[in-house]
N, C-alpha and C positions, 0 to 999 in steps of 0.2 A: 443565618449568620455565617459569614465566611471565616474560616480558621486556617491557620498556617499548615498544620499537619493534615487536616482533612480536605483542604481545597487547593491552597497555593502550591504546596510541595508536590502533590501529584501532577499538577500542570507542568511544573518545572522539570520533573522527572520525565514526563512524556515528551517534552520538547527536546530534552537532551538525548533521549533514546532514539527519537525520530531522526535527529540530525546525524548522530553517530552511525546508526544502523543504515541509513540511506547512503552516507558516505562510504561506509565499508562495502556495501553491496556494489556501488558504482565502481569502487576501486578494484574489486575482485573481477567484475564482469568486463572491465576495460583493459585487463592485462592481456598478455600473449595467450593465444588459445591453447598452447601446450600446458598452461597452468589450470585449465578448466577441470580436468578429471580430479585433481586434488581439491579444488574448490568445491566440487560437487560432493566429494566424500565428506569433507568438513561440514558442508551445509546439511547433508543427510544426517550426520551425527548430531548436529545442532537441532534439526527438526525432531528427530526421535527423542532427544533430551527434552525438548519443549513439550512433546506429547506426554512424557513421563511426569514432567513438572505439573502439567495441567491435571493429569489423573490424580496426583497426590494432593494438589491444592484445592481441588473442587470440593473437598470435604471440610475445608477450613474457612469458615466465614469470619475471618479476622483480617486486620489490616495487613499483616504479613502475608496471609493467604491470598489477598487480593493482588498485592504486588507480584507475588510469585506467579499467579495465574496470568497476569498481564505480561510478564516476562516470557512465560511459556508460549503464549499466543504469538508474541512478536517473533520468537525463534522459529516457530512453525511457518509464519508468514515469510520471514526471510528465506527459509528453505525454498518455498515456492518461487520467490523473486529471483533467487540465484539460478534456479533451474530454468526459468524463462529467459533471463537475460544472457545466460551462457548459450542459449539455443538448444538446450537439451530437451526442454518440454515447451513447445510452441504450438504447432498445429500441423495438419497434413499438408498444407500449402506453404511452400518456402520460396516463393518467387514474387516479384512485384505484381501489383494489380494490372491486368490487361488495359491497354489504352482504349478509351471510349466506354468502359464499363460504367454503368450507372444504376441507380435505383436498387431493386432487389438483387440484381446480379453482383453489383459492387458490395452490397452488404454480405452476400453469401461468400464471396471471395475473402472479404475481411474477417468474417467469422471462422473460415477454414484456416486462416493464417494464425489464429490464436486458440483454436478450439480445445486442444488438449490441456492447455494452461487453465482456461476458464472452467473446464470440467473438473480438473484436479482441485481448484479452489472451491468449487461448489460442493464437491464430495467431502472435502475437509471440513467445510462449514457445517454440513449436515452431521458429520461424525461428532464434531465437538458439541453441537447442540444436543444430539442424542445422548452422549456420554454424561452431560451435566444437566439433563432435563429436570430432574428432581433433586439435584445437589444443592447444598447450602450456598456454594460459591460458583456462580455461572458467569463470571467476568470474562474468562478466557473465550468462551463461545461468543459473548457479546462483542468483545474486541475484534475477533476474527470476522464475524458477520459484518460488523461496521466497516472494517477495512475493505471487505469484499464489495459491499454496496458502493462505497465511495469510489473505489477503483473502477467499478463497472460504469458508474455515472460519468467519470472522467473520460473513459474510453469512448463512450457513446457521443460525448460532447466533441471530442477530437475527430471522431469519424464524421460528424455533421459539419464541423468547421469551427475554428476558433481563430481570433486575430493574432494571438501570440503563441507560436509553436516553439517552445523551448525543448530542444532535443539534445542538449549537451551530454546528458547522462546516457543516452541510448548508445550501446556498443555499435561499432561499425559493421559487425557481421549481421546485425538486424536492420541494416539500413533499408532493406526492401520494404519494411513495415511502413515507412514514411509514405509510400505510394498509396496507402489506404487512408491517409489523413485527408480530411475535408479541406476546402479552400480556406484561405486566411480571411475569415469574416465572422461577424458575431451572429451565430445561428440561434434559432429558437431553442434548440436543444441545450446550448450552452446557457441561455437565460434560465431555462427550467432547472438545469443542474445547479446553477449558482443559488437560485432561490431555495431549492430543496436542501442543499448542503448547509446554508446558513440557518434555515428554519430548524434543521435537525440539531445543529450545534446549539442554537438558542434553547431548544426544548431540553436537551441534555444538561445545559447549564442550569436551567430551572430545577431540574431533578436533583442535581448535585447540591445546589444551594439550599434546597428544601430539606435535605438530609441533616440529621443531627451531627454537629461538628465533632471531628476526631473519632469518626466511626468507620467501619468497613464500608458502609453504604455511601458515605460522603467521599471516601477515597476512590471507590469504584466508579461513582458517578463523575467525579472530577477527571479520572483517567479517560473515560469515554468522551466527556466534553472536550478535553484537550485534543484528542484525536479528531473529533468531528470539526473542531475549529481549525485545525491544521488542514484538514481535507477541504473545508470551505475556502481557506486562503489559497490552496493550490488551484481550486476552481477559478477563483478570482484572478490569479496570475494568468490564466488562459485568456483573459479579456484585456489585461493591462500590459503596456509595453515594459515589462520587468523581466529580467533574466534570472528567474529563480534557480536555474541550473548553476549559475555562478557561485552559489553557496557551497558547492561541492567541487570547486576547482582544484582544491588540494588533493581530492581523490582521483582526479583525472590527469595528473601530471605525467604519469607513465605513458598514457596514450598521446599526450602532446609531444613528449620527447620522441616517441616512435614516429609520429607524423612528421616531425621536423627532420628526423634522420633519414626518412625514406626519399 
């Protein structure tokens, strides 16, 4: 049975946090590069705060504890995203893909362009899983691991090739990463990624709906379902002629003004 507090409210909260957090990250990473050190310090403080919140909330298997764990995981994820999009943590390769590179060579170059970021995400995921392994509240680890898997799936699909390459949010100083994108076509990898993401969302939706209404289990399952559903939609946007980046046009106005003025 679907309930307001156990199922609908967590979905609304997830969508709101996703929209605002993505917009804030886009705004910070598309400002003048002189602002990046301050943004990185603030992001670091947010990430450490998120880790503290996760450590405290993992012992509380209550609805409030689940929400706090979710918020802590999002803060940690945002820390990583700001570090990547400012260019502070990307990879050892910071130049475009050589012309004519293909196959394993192209994959190797693309991996080197993002290696440190991916390793940092993987290490953080392992850390959160380890910390909450036997804890009553494991939502933070689940949220971060889910975001990691969905993001990795998206990156592999873009590398293989997608029809709709929306790059509005990508900062100009990371423009060289576009050279690692695949051709604008519907690749087999994209098809697998779409099927996988929607199957995952449906499964998590079933887990959430099967939980007793107005319980921590229902709230946690609904939060995970909402994230998976948003991830599935992002995968689908890669195949459809829709500019999902336009959702955060308000966050990119500073870059637009800078471009017009140059």
